[in-house]
Structures are given as C-alpha cells and as structure tokens.
N, C-alpha and C positions, 0 to 999 in steps of 0.2 A: 575450719572445716570439721574438725573432731566434735565441735560444741553442736553444729550443725547437725550431724550425724546423730547426737546424744539426744539433741531436741527432739527431732523427728521419731527415734526410738522410743522415749517417753510419752511423746504424744500418741505413739501407735499403742503401745502398752495400755495409755490411759483409756482410749477409745474402746480397744478389746475388753478392757475389766469392763468399763460401762455395758457395752454390748452382751457380754458373758450374763451381767447381772439382771439385766432386761430379758433376756433369754430364760435363765433359771427362774426368773420371777413369772413370765409368762406361760412357761411349761408348768409350773406348780399350780396356777389358776386354770388351766387347761385339764391337768389332771383331777383336779379337785372339782370342777365342774363336770368331768366324764364320770367320775365316781356316783355324784348326786345323780347324773343322767342316767346311769345304770340301774339305779334303785327306782325309775320310774318308768312308766309304760313308755314305749317308743313312739313319740308321735301321738296325735290324738285322731282317732278314726272311728265315727259312731257304728256302732253295732248295725247291719244291715236288717233289710226285711226281706224275706223270701217269697212271703204272700202265700206261704203252704199251710198257713195255720186255719185250722176248719172250726170256725165260731157257730153259735146257737142265736137264734133271734125270736123276738116277740113279735107277731104279726095281726094286724088287726086288717083283715080285707076292706070292711066296709068304707073307711076312712081312708084306708090306703096309708096305714103308718106303720114303719116298722122301727123297733127300738133295739139296740144293743147295746147292755148293760151286765156290769158283774155284780149290780146291786140289786137283790131281789125285790128289794122294796119299792124300788123306784118304778119297777115293771107291775106290781100288785096296784101301786097308786095309780097307774094310768088306766090300769082294768077297772076303777071305780067310775071312769067317765067314758070309755070306749068299751064296748061290747063286742063279743065273738073274738076275743084274741087267741092266736094259737102258736105255740112253738113251733119251729121252724128249723131245722139243721142245714147247715151249708150244701149237703148234698140233694135235700128235698127240695131247695131253691134253685141250685145251679145244674142237675145232674140231667134235665131234661130239656136245659135251654143251649143256645148258642152263643150266648152273650155272656160277657166277664162282669160285666158289672151290674150291681144289686137291682137298680129302677127298672132296666130293660130285662134283666132276668126273671123278675118278679111276675112281670107279665108276657114274657117272652114276645116282646115285641120291640121295634128299635124306636118306635115312639111312645114307649111306656115310662114316660117321666113324670106322671102324675104322684108318684109315691113321694111321702115325706120320710127321711132318714133323721133317726133321732139317735144320739151317742151321750152316754152319761161317761164322764171321766173323773179322775182325780190325780191331785197331786202326786208326782211320782215318788217323791220321797215319804210324803204320807203313806202312799200305798203300799210303798215296799216295808216299810216300819211297822205298818198294822199286820201284814200277814206274815213278816218275820217275829214279832212278837207273840203271835197268836200259835205259831209252828216250830219256829227254831232259835228264840231266845232263849237265856236260862228263865227257869221257872215257867216255859211258854205253856199257853192253854191246854193244850192237847198232849203234852209232854212227850214231845217227837224229836227234841233238840239234839238226842244221841244217835238218831235213826238215819237209815241211809239216805232218807228224803232230805234229809238237811247236812249231808256229805260227812254225818258223823262229826259235826265241829262242836258239839255239846256247848251251844250258845254262843260261839267266837265268831264275832261276826266278820274279822278280816278273813279266816279262814271260809266262811260260808259265801261272802261276795266272791273271793276269788275262785271257788270252784263253780259258783253260779255263774260269772263272767265266762269260765271255758265251756261250761256246759250249753249255754245259749249261744256261744259263737259256733259250737257245732250244728247246735239246731237252726241257725241261721242259712246254714248250706244246705238244709235238706231241699231234694230236688222233688218228692212227692209230698204230696198233703198230707197232713198229719192231725190225728185226733189229738187234742191237748192232754196230757195227764194233768194231776192235781199240782203239781208243781209249774208246769206249764200256764195254768191258770191264774194262779197267784204271783207268779214272777217274771212272765214272759212280758215284756213291753206292751203297752195298751196298742201301740201302733201295728204291732202284728196281727191284730185281730180285726174283725168286724168287716174284713176285706177293706181295709183302708189304704192299701198300697193302689189301689184303683179307687176308691169311692170317697177318699177324705174331704173332697172339695162339695160334695153333695151332702156332707152328714150336719145337722142343725147340732151342736156341740155344746152340751151341758155342763159346768164344772160344779160337782155337787160340794165340793170345799169354798165357793164363790158366793156367798148369800146374795149380793145383787143378782148375779149370773144366774144362778138358779131359779130365783125367785120369778124373775122377769120372763126366762124363756119358758119355765115351766107353765108360766099362767097365759102366755102369748098363745104357746102351743092348744091349750086347750079352750080359748077364746076365739080361735080360729076356724072352729068346727061348731055348728048348730047342735048343740046340746040342750034338748028339752029340759027345762026345770032345772035349769044349772043354777045353785046357789053360790054366789062369787065367794061369800065369806066363808063358806065351806069348803071351798076349794083350796082358798089361801089356808086355813085351818090345817086341811091334810098335807099340803105342801110343806107348812110348818113343821109337822110332826116328821116327816120324811128327813126333813134337812137336820133337824134336832137330834134325831136317833143316827143319822151319819157322820155325825161329829162326836160322838162319844168315843172317849180313848179309855182302855180297862184299866191300864197301868201308867201314868203318866211320868212317874217317878223312871220307871226302867225305859220307856219312850226316851225322855229325855238324856239319859245315860246314852243308851244306844245313838241317838242324834247327834250328840256331841263328839262319841267315837268316830262315826261318818264323817262328818263334817269338818273334823280338826285334822282329819290324816289326809294330806293332799294325794297320797297314792292311791287310798281306797275311794275317796272322792272322785277322782278320774276315772278310776273303772267303773263307779255306780253312774256318771255321767254319760260314759262310752256306751253303756248299756241302754239307758233312758232318754238319750239326747234327743229322739224324733219325738217322744213323748213330750217332751218339753217345748219342742219347736212348734210342733202340728196345734199341739191344744193350747200354746199362748201362755205356759207357765213360765215364770221367772227361773233361767238356769243359775243354778248355786256358784258362786263363785269357788275356782278351782285353780 
C-alpha cells in the first residue's frame, strides 16, 4: 500500500514538474512575443481619407478633359495638343454646383458625363523618397532638413516618418475642407487628392514610372481626339522627353541609402504602408513586403 502511495506521489510530482516547465516555457514565449509586439504598431489600419483636401486642376473645355497631376510637365505636354486650357481650383468647380462628383459638377448637370478625367500618379515609395531627398534628407536640395517643415529631424528618416504619420493622422480627421500646405502637397497620400474619394472609378490613371502604361495611355488619349496636322512621331518624341525627365534622380547614392533604411526596418515600413496603403491599392502598385 505504501509503495502504491509512493508511486502515485512520484507520478504526481513528475506530472507537476512537466506542467510547470511547459507553463514557464509558454510564459517566456508569450512575454518575448509581447515585448516584440509592444515595439510594433498595434495592428494594421490604413490611414483614412476625409475627402477634405482641395486640389487644383487643369481643364480643357473644348475636348472636355480634366487633368489632376502633381507633375507640371505632364500638363505642359497636353497643352501642346489641346488648346484653351485653364487652371481651376476646387472651389471654382464645386462652389456653384449641387453635385459632389467632378463630371457632373463641371457641367452642373446630372447628365454631364462626357468629361474625361485624367490622373498622373507615381509609385508611393519613389514619390516619398524624391520629395524627402529634396526637402528633408541630409544635404537636402533646399537645405530645410533642420526646419519645422521637416519636424526638426535633421535628415533622420525615422524621426521624420514618425512625425509625418502623426501629422497626417490628425489631418485625416479634418472636418472642414482645407487648402493644402507645401507639406501636404508633397507628402499627403495621392488618394487624398483630386476628389478621388468620390471620383476614383472615373479617372484614367497614368503611372509616370511605368513606361508601357505611360506611353500607351498618353498616346491613346491624344489619338482619341481629332487634332489637325498631328505628327504621331512628334507626339512620341515629346512623350519620351516627358517620361525621361520624370525618371531623373538627383542623388542615387543617397536615395539608395534612405530606401534601405526604410525597407529594412519593419516598424518604419509598416508606418509607411499605413500612410500610403490606398495609393498602392487604388493605383495598382505592388505593396512592399512588411
């Protein structure tokens, strides 16, 4: 009988020891995971779009074309073929209209669907880095990296992106329409602009960094209109000049340095994709792995 009790005691002690070891190991893993989790963003929630950003447009009334573009040379290129173009602000288009979408507001008519809307976009990573190098990197083009414009970050991309995230998060909750500042124009998501919250499905989207997409769509747009004495070879040459100018990078060494810092840091990359998720999604760019 005593041996039986002893055996039960030993077995119980052994099981308890095993359970204790399993618990301690599990607890250690949980704590380790939690420490890693604490150092990362809590979940992934793409930054929203309040639709309050007031964009400017280039409008050609005769062919009924509207362009929204951050790249002035793309607008100048279309001016070569379409005449009578005028610049329009958000208020000039919408203030006297009861419609919220561009096509109807341009004619102030529920049947005003004849307009063609064109949007030039850039890969979000390239766009961010191009503007960051010009304004907020070490040895920036405009020597503004230590200014309030760059959150006093002195060329440090971690500092800049963290502050930019907080700044844009607050902006995304704006209840009133706002005139964009230079910082907004350079670093706010492209999806905030051009009335895309309502009109995204109506735009012809042209990617300036996709050679095939750029040439095909630009040439098709011009070819769809009866433009007298048009020289197709001349159109292609002009398109080639524009495309080539948009691919120029001022400092490839510095660009590669900051791109590596951004893409190799999971925390930073998560914040970056959180800001620009809808740019990747709506404009069909491949989202970087994070």
